[in-house]
N, C-alpha and C positions, 0 to 999 in steps of 0.2 A: 174501373180496373185498368192498370197499365197493360201495354201490349205484351210485355214479357210475362206478367202474371197470367194473361189470357192464354198464351201458348202452354204454360205449365198446367193450367186448368183443363186444357183440352187433351193432354197426354193420356189420361186414363180412358178416354173415349176411343182410342185407336182400336181397342178390342171389340167395340160394339158397332161403330158406324164409320163410314169414310170421313176423314178429318181434313180440314183445310191445311194442316201442317203435318206432313208425314215423313219420318226418318227413312232414309233409303240406303242401299248399298248396291247400286246397279251401275251398269255402263250405259253411256249414251253417245250417239254419234252426231256431229254437227251436220245438218241436212241443208243448210242455206249456204250461199257462196261465202258470206262473211258474217260472223256472229260476234257482236260486242258483248264483253263481259263487264258487269258493273260492280262497284264496290258495295252497293246496297241493292235491295230489291225495288229499285226505282230507276226509270230511264233518265231521271234528273240527277242521279248520282254520278260520280266519276267513272269513266271507262278505263279499266285497268289493263285490258288486253283485248285483242281481236283474234278470234279463232277461225281458221280456214275450214272450208267444207271437207268433211271426212275425218276431222280430228275426233279422237275418242277420249272421253272424259269419264270420271266417276261421279255419280250423282249422290250427294250426301243427304239432301232433303228436298222436298217440294212444298211450296206454300202457295195457297190460293188466297188472293186478297183483292183490293180495289183495282189494282193494275193487272189483274189476270193471274196466271199461274207461273211462279218462278221456281227455278232449280238452283240450289246451291251446289257448286261443282268443285272437284279437285282434279289434280293430274291423274292420268290413267292408273298409275301405281299407288295413288292415294297419299303420296309423300308430302304434297303441298296443296293447301286450299287455294283456289283461283279467285272465285267470286260468285256472282249470281248472273243468270241469263234467263230470258223468257223461255219457258219450257217448249214453246212452239217451235223454237229453232233447233230442237234435238229430236232425233229418232230414238225412242225409248222403248224398253220392254214393257209389255202390258203390266199395269200395276196388279199385284197379287195381294189380297187381303192379308194384313200382317198376321192375324191369328192363324190363318191357314198356312202361310209361308213358314211360320216358325213353330208350328205344332200347337198353337193356342196357349203357350206357356209364357207368362210375363217375363221371367228371367231370361228366356231365350230371345224374346223380342228385343230386349235391351242390348243384346250382344251385337257389336258392329260399330261403325263410325256414326253413332247417333248422339245428338247433343240438343240441349235446350237453348233456343235463341236468346240472346241478351239484347234488350232494347238499348240503343245508344244513338245519340244525336250527332256524334262525332264522325267525320269522314275518315275512312281509313286511307292511309297513304301507302302506295306500293313500295316495297323494299327492293333489295337486290334481286329477289325472285318475284317478279311482277305478280301482284294480286295476293301476296301472302304477307305476313308480318316479318318474315325473315329479312334481316338487314336493318331493321329499325332499331333505334336506341331509345330505351325507356328511361324516364326520370326516376331517381330513387324513390322508393316508397317510404312513407313516414316511419322513422325509427329503423330503417334498414338501408344499408349501402351495398351496392353490387360489388364494390371493391373488397368487401370482407372475404370473399371466396373467389377462387379461380373461375368457378362457374356456379350458377344458381339455377335449379330446376323449379320453376314456378308452377304451382298447380292451382288453377282458378276454378272454384266450385261454388255452389250455393245451396242453401236449404230448399227442398222442394224439387230438385232436379233428380229424377230417377236414375239417370245415367251416372250421376255423381255417386249416388248411394251404391249402385252396382259396382263401381270402380274402387270402393273403399279397401277391399282386400289387396289390390295392387298398390294403393298408396301406403298401406301398412307395410308391405314388402319393401317399398322404397325406403321407408324410415328405418326398417331393420337393416337394410344393406348399408345405409349411411352410418348407423351406429357401429356396424362391423367394419367400417373403413373400406367397404367395397365400392363406394361411389366417390368420385372426385368432386362431384357437384353437391352443393348444399340444397336440401329439399325445403322449399318455402311454400306453404299453403296459404292462399289468399281468398278471403270470402267477404261479400258485402254485408253478411249477417253480423249481429253483435257477438261479443265474446262468449256470452252464455250459450247462445244458440249454436255457435261454431264448436265450442268445446263439447257440447252434448253429441253433436254429429260425429266428431272425431272419436269420442269415447265409445260410441256405438260400434265403430269399426275397429277399435283398438289401434287407432292411428296415432303414432307418436312422432310428430314432426313440428317444426316451428310454424306458428300461424300468425297471420296478420288479419284481424277482424275489423268489420266496419269499413272496409276499403271498397270504394266504387270501382267496379271492374272496367269502367270506361277508361280509367287511367292505364289499363293494360291493353286496351283496344281489342279485346277478345270478342269474337262474334257469337260465342255461346259457351255453355258449360256442359261437361268439363273441357278445359283447354290446358295443355301443358306447354310451357315455353322454356327452352334452354338458353340462358343468357351468359355472356362472358363477363369478365370483371368490370367492363365499362358499361354494362347494361345493354349491349347489342344482342339482338335475338339471333341465335344461330340455328335453332331448330324449332319446329312447331308441330304439335299433334292436337287434333280436334276430335272431340267425341269420346265415347267409351271405346277403348282399344281392343282389338283382337289379341290373342296370345303373341302373335308375331309382332304386332305393334308395341306391346308391352316390352318385349325383348329388345326392340329397336331403341326404346327409351332407356332401358338399362345399359345397353352398349354405349349409347351416346353420353350417358352420365358417368360412366366409369372413368 
């Protein structure tokens, strides 16, 4: 079983037992003098930033593996993902069992910046905002050119990602807004799954947007699903949103795409 499928298989167990991969929405403070931030959950990957002692970050997830426990982190306001750090370098609130923290309801557990990691062998290169995809320019996808529209809002999802399923109502709303000419950006949904599987998923959520199926998400360099990227007509990434969004995050996407 691939590592990406393994994480997906573990997601239902969050309600029952402590899991090696846990979605978070917490603040952490750097407790060491200098904390290196890596592009992947490995000390052999690129260092994308160094954080000073006392820096406050938002913890997106924690993963326990062969190299210990790692925290995926974002800026304090959550506007930009930074990378991964050994959790031992952060002062963190004590973990609360997800079922207790969210009232034991699966739909509530899914709310927040939670995502399903995507396995990729490609190194991520820091853009103009170090540690994020912002500023990078993506090659055109098969059958699609970024120059067709002033902006493209890419939605990267896949079958089996519960946070993607929970976000379908928002994606339906994005499609409705585009058809009503309320968005300047063109909405483009990208999935690694085949057309039949992808179409069934979109039909389930009544989502009517253009889709590209059978596309390896490694081409987009996204760290997990769902991920939304706002690109200009040259394919340069202007904004990035990772995970299932809160209502304020959804409004931020709408405003940026208008």
